[in-house]
Structures are given as C-alpha cells and as structure tokens.
C-alpha positions in Angstrom: -18.4 8.8 -0.8 -15.2 10.0 1.5 -13.2 13.6 1.3 -9.7 13.0 0.6 -8.1 14.6 3.1 -4.3 16.4 3.1 -2.3 13.6 4.4 -0.7 14.4 7.5 2.7 15.8 7.4 1.8 17.7 3.7 1.0 20.6 2.8 -1.6 21.9 -0.6 0.9 23.3 -3.7 -0.7 23.5 -7.5 2.1 25.8 -7.9 4.1 21.8 -8.5 1.7 20.1 -10.9 1.2 23.6 -12.9 4.8 24.0 -13.5 5.0 20.2 -14.0 3.0 19.9 -17.1 5.1 22.9 -18.4 8.0 21.8 -18.2 6.7 18.9 -19.9 5.0 20.6 -22.1 8.2 22.4 -22.7 6.1 26.4 -22.7 7.5 29.5 -21.4 4.4 30.7 -19.2 0.9 31.0 -17.6 -0.7 32.4 -20.3 1.0 29.9 -22.4 -0.4 27.1 -20.0 -4.1 29.1 -19.8 -4.5 28.7 -23.3 -3.0 24.5 -23.9 -5.6 23.6 -21.2 -8.2 25.8 -23.0 -8.9 27.5 -19.4 -8.5 32.1 -18.8 -5.3 33.3 -18.0 -7.1 34.3 -14.2 -8.2 30.8 -14.0 -4.4 29.8 -14.1 -3.8 33.1 -11.6 -5.6 31.7 -8.8 -4.5 28.4 -8.8 -1.5 29.5 -9.0 -2.4 32.2 -5.5 -4.7 29.2 -3.9 -7.8 31.5 -3.9 -9.3 28.5 -6.7 -8.5 24.6 -6.0 -7.8 23.0 -9.0 -11.0 21.2 -9.9 -11.4 18.0 -11.3 -12.1 19.7 -14.8 -8.5 21.3 -15.4 -7.1 18.1 -13.3 -8.9 15.9 -16.4 -7.4 19.1 -19.3 -4.3 18.5 -17.5 -3.7 14.2 -18.2 -4.9 15.1 -21.5 -2.2 17.4 -23.0 0.2 16.3 -20.7 0.4 12.0 -20.1 0.7 12.6 -16.6 -1.6 10.2 -14.6 -4.4 11.1 -12.6 -2.0 9.7 -9.4 0.6 11.7 -10.6 -1.1 15.1 -10.8 -2.4 14.3 -7.5 1.2 13.6 -6.4 1.9 16.4 -7.8 -0.7 18.8 -5.8 0.9 17.4 -2.5 4.1 19.5 -0.9 5.8 16.9 2.0 6.4 19.9 4.2 9.0 18.9 7.2 7.7 22.3 8.7 4.5 20.6 9.0 5.0 18.8 11.6 5.9 20.6 14.3 2.8 23.7 13.7 0.2 21.9 14.2 2.2 20.6 17.5 
C-alpha cells in the first residue's frame, strides 16, 4: 500500500481541521474539543503545535462527531500555500 504524500504546493495545517470541527460543533475552546473527541487536552495541543500528527483514530472520531466526511477532513488538513512552490524552487 503506497504512502500518501502531501501534494506539491500544499502545506499540512492541522489547525484548519480542528477549527472546522470546533465551528461545526459550536465548541468554545480546545478543552471542549478534547472532551468531545475523548482525548486528553495535551493531545489537541500537540496536534495544534504540529508535534503530533492527526492519526486515524482521531480522524475517525472527528468524522463520527461532526458528520464531516473523511475526505473533507483530509482536505481540511492541507492548505494551498502560494509560497510553498517558491520555497521549493
């Protein structure tokens, strides 16, 4: 099974997906999000600070509680960055 790579010109941005789930569920902060996702608050903090990737278990839990499709959640993880192509060149 091939490993999926981030498309060229895109940047991994976990904050976009966390914020989208929070908005969908009308949550006020990361502590409320951690309770809904049933993970410890430091897990959300580590994801936000890009020290822990969004794993399959959390992705599935986000899907279950928010009714976002997995495809939509994965798309939200990526941000098209105009500067990414310039940096790589």
